[in-house]
N, C-alpha and C positions, 0 to 999 in steps of 0.2 A: 910384725903384726899383719902385714899384707899377705905374706905367704900362708900364714895360719888361716886367715879369712878366706883365701882362695881355696885351700884344701877343704875347709868346712862347707864352702859354697858348692864345690863339686860333689862332695858326699851327700849333701842335702838334695841336690838336684837329681842325682841318681836314685836316691831313696824315694823322692817324689814321683819320679817316672814309674818306679816299681809299684808303689802303692796305688797310683791311678790306674795302672794296667790290671791290678788285682781286683778292682772294684767291679761289682755287677751293675748293670744298667737299672733304670727305674722299673722297667717292665720285663725283668729277666726271670720271671717265674714260669711254671708250666703252662698256665692259662694263656700267657702271651704267645706261646708257640702255636696255639690254635686260633689266634685272632681275638681272644677275649682280653678285656681290660685287666682282669685279675683284681687283686685287693688293693692295688695302689692306683689311685686316680690322680688326674692332673692337678686338681685343686683340693683334694681331700686332705684329711688329717695326716700328718707325718709322724711316724714313730720316732723313738729315740734314736739318735745317731749312733751307729755302731762304731767299733774300734777303727776300721779302716777310714771312715769319714773323719773321725777325730785326728787320726794320724795325717791324713791329707791336709786338713786345716792347719795343724801345727807346723807341718813341714813347709807349707806354702808361706806361712807367716815368717818362719825362719829364713826361707829362700828370699823373700822380699827384703827383710832386714839386712841380710848379708849383701844383697845387691846394692841397697842404698849405702851401706857401710863401705863397700868397695869403691863405689863411685866417689864418696866424700874423701876417703883416704887417698885414692889415686889422683884426684884433682888437687888435693893439697900437696902431694909429693911432686907433681909436675908443674906447680904454679910458678916456681922460681926458675924452671928450665924453659928455654925457648929453642925453637928450631934453628934460629940464627945466632945462638949464644956464642959459638966458637968462631964466628966470622967477623972480621972488622967491618965497620960501616964506613962507607964513603959517600960523599955528597957530590953530585955533579952540578956544575953551574949551568943555568939555562942558556941555551943558544938563542941569539937574537937574529 
């Protein structure tokens, strides 16, 4: 289960990087090149989210869920293992 989740996590992370790099900025229209605000204002109405925005949202959610899942699975897998599991323990008597 862990290797499958790791592969899914890597695929989603690469997809998320690609989708974020493909998106345009908020003021990426022609008017912004000449110093104008364009049709998109800072606090104005926002249009419907396009496909890239939705893909970014869904891939970010999947990325977070796989991160949490990997953390839980790996903590459970290593809960019964210890760094000192193979070494015998010895107690020393305190010196007076």
